[in-house]
C-alpha positions in Angstrom: 1.9 1.8 17.0 5.7 1.8 17.3 8.0 -0.6 14.0 8.7 -3.3 16.9 5.0 -3.6 17.5 4.0 -3.8 13.9 6.7 -6.6 13.0 5.3 -8.8 15.9 1.7 -8.1 14.6 3.0 -9.0 11.1 4.5 -12.1 12.7 2.2 -13.2 15.1 -0.9 -12.6 12.0 1.5 -15.2 9.9 1.8 -12.2 7.4 5.5 -12.8 6.9 6.6 -15.4 4.5 9.6 -16.5 2.9 10.3 -18.4 -0.5 10.5 -17.1 -4.2 7.7 -14.8 -5.1 6.6 -12.8 -7.5 5.5 -9.6 -6.6 2.6 -7.2 -8.4 5.5 -5.0 -9.4 7.0 -8.0 -12.0 9.7 -8.4 -9.2 11.0 -11.5 -7.6 12.0 -11.1 -3.9 12.6 -13.8 -1.2 10.2 -12.5 1.5 6.2 -11.5 0.6 4.1 -9.8 3.0 0.5 -11.4 2.8 -1.2 -8.1 4.1 -4.6 -10.1 4.5 -3.3 -12.2 7.4 -3.4 -8.2 9.2 -6.2 -6.8 7.1 -8.8 -10.0 8.2 -8.3 -10.0 11.6 -10.6 -7.1 13.5 -8.2 -6.2 16.3 -4.8 -5.7 13.9 -6.8 -4.0 11.3 -8.2 -1.6 13.9 -4.8 -1.0 15.8 -3.0 -0.3 12.3 -5.5 2.2 10.9 -5.6 4.0 14.3 -1.9 4.2 14.4 -1.9 5.2 10.5 -4.8 8.0 11.6 -2.1 9.5 13.9 0.3 10.4 11.7 -2.1 12.8 10.0 -4.6 13.6 12.7 -3.8 17.5 12.6 -3.3 18.0 9.0 -6.7 19.1 8.3 -7.3 16.3 6.0 -10.7 16.3 4.4 -10.6 12.9 2.6 -8.8 9.5 2.5 -8.1 7.6 -0.5 -6.9 4.1 -1.2 -6.6 1.6 -3.9 -8.9 -1.3 -4.1 -8.7 -4.3 -2.7 -6.2 -4.1 0.4 -6.9 -0.2 0.5 -10.5 -0.2 0.5 -10.2 -1.8 4.3 -7.7 0.8 5.1 -9.3 3.8 4.1 -12.6 2.9 5.6 -10.4 2.2 8.8 -8.3 5.4 8.7 -11.6 7.7 7.4 -13.1 6.1 10.4 -10.4 7.2 12.9 -10.2 11.0 11.6 -13.6 11.2 11.1 -13.5 11.8 7.2 -14.8 10.4 3.9 -12.6 7.7 2.8 -13.3 6.0 -1.3 -10.6 4.0 -3.0 -9.9 4.0 -6.6 -10.0 0.6 -8.8 -8.2 -0.3 -11.5 -9.9 -0.2 -15.5 -8.5 -1.4 -18.2 -5.2 -1.2 -16.1 -5.6 2.8 -15.3 -6.5 3.6 -12.0 -10.2 5.3 -11.4 -12.7 6.4 -9.6 -15.8 4.4 -10.1 -19.3 3.9 -8.1 -19.9 7.7 -7.7 -16.9 8.7 -5.8 -15.7 11.8 -6.4 -12.6 14.6 -5.2 -13.0 18.3 -5.1 -10.5 20.6 -6.0 -8.7 21.7 -3.5 -9.8 18.8 -0.8 -7.1 18.0 1.5 -7.0 14.2 1.3 -4.5 10.9 2.7 -3.3 8.6 0.3 -3.8 5.1 2.3 -1.4 1.9 0.9 -0.2 -0.8 2.6 3.0 -2.7 1.3 5.3 -0.5 -0.9 7.7 -1.9 -3.5 8.0 0.1 -6.1 5.5 2.8 -5.1 3.5 2.2 -8.3 0.2 2.2 -7.2 1.2 4.9 -4.8 2.2 7.1 -7.7 -1.0 6.6 -9.9 -3.0 7.4 -7.1 -1.3 10.9 -6.7 -1.8 11.0 -10.6 -5.3 10.3 -10.2 -5.8 12.8 -7.1 -3.8 15.8 -9.6 -6.4 15.2 -12.2 -9.0 16.1 -9.8 -6.8 18.7 -8.4 -6.6 17.9 -5.1 -4.0 19.2 -2.1 -2.4 15.7 -1.0 -1.2 16.5 2.4 0.7 12.8 3.2 1.3 8.9 2.3 0.5 6.7 5.2 1.8 3.0 4.2 1.4 0.1 6.6 5.1 -1.4 5.1 7.8 0.0 3.3 9.9 -2.9 1.9 11.3 -0.1 -1.0 14.9 0.1 0.8 14.4 3.9 0.6 14.8 4.7 -2.6 10.7 5.8 -3.9 10.1 9.6 -3.5 6.5 10.6 -4.0 7.6 14.1 -3.7 5.0 14.8 -0.9 5.4 13.6 2.8 5.6 10.3 3.6 4.9 7.8 6.8 5.5 4.0 6.9 4.8 2.4 10.1 7.3 -0.2 9.6 10.0 -0.1 6.8 11.9 -3.7 6.2 14.0 -3.0 3.2 14.0 -6.1 1.3 15.7 -7.4 -1.8 13.8 -8.1 -5.0 15.1 -8.2 -8.9 13.9 -8.2 -12.1 13.5 -11.7 -13.4 16.4 -11.9 -15.7 18.9 -11.2 -12.0 17.2 -13.3 -9.8 19.4 -15.5 -7.8 16.6 -17.2 -6.7 15.3 -18.3 -10.7 19.3 -18.9 -11.0 19.0 -21.6 -8.6 15.8 -23.3 -10.3 13.5 -22.4 -6.9 10.0 -22.9 -7.7 8.3 -19.6 -7.7 4.8 -18.4 -6.1 2.8 -15.4 -7.3 0.4 -14.3 -4.4 -2.4 -11.7 -5.2 -3.4 -10.2 -7.8 -4.6 -6.2 -8.2 -5.4 -6.2 -11.9 -2.1 -3.6 -12.4 -0.4 -4.9 -16.2 2.7 -6.5 -15.8 5.3 -7.0 -18.1 6.3 -10.8 -18.2 9.6 -11.8 -19.3 
């Protein structure tokens, strides 16, 4: 899947929103990607998971790891296309954990899948979790990188689409300064510092 195809898919499914948004990271932005407009659509979900799996198809992947909630669907789809086991982590008291009997075996080659990367916080948490189990992280693959390229996971990383977008700390947000109402979309249970 080429970047322009994913961009068209995001637009067709109504996933790209403009306004004044509070992101999970705690930052504010003028753009929000509602990933569930893609993930709820069986055809769109299958297309993006197939494209993500093709990136790592020759990397001897043993396991696909995602984070609840959006990462459950993506991990499942990518795992199906790679014909490997797929699991997800959950936040418990603000910390990523494996639950439900999921485990990672020492030395397993895993890929981490993610939907939208802004600060990379969730992926850093997944990397740390995989390191606890002494897994080998082969690749990080995500749908959209909106980080402006300043996030380095120190492992191979590929995004299906890169859309650098503006985001600000709340105290620096020009939309707040203009008095625009803010919308908070999506909750992951991640602990945010609110100002």
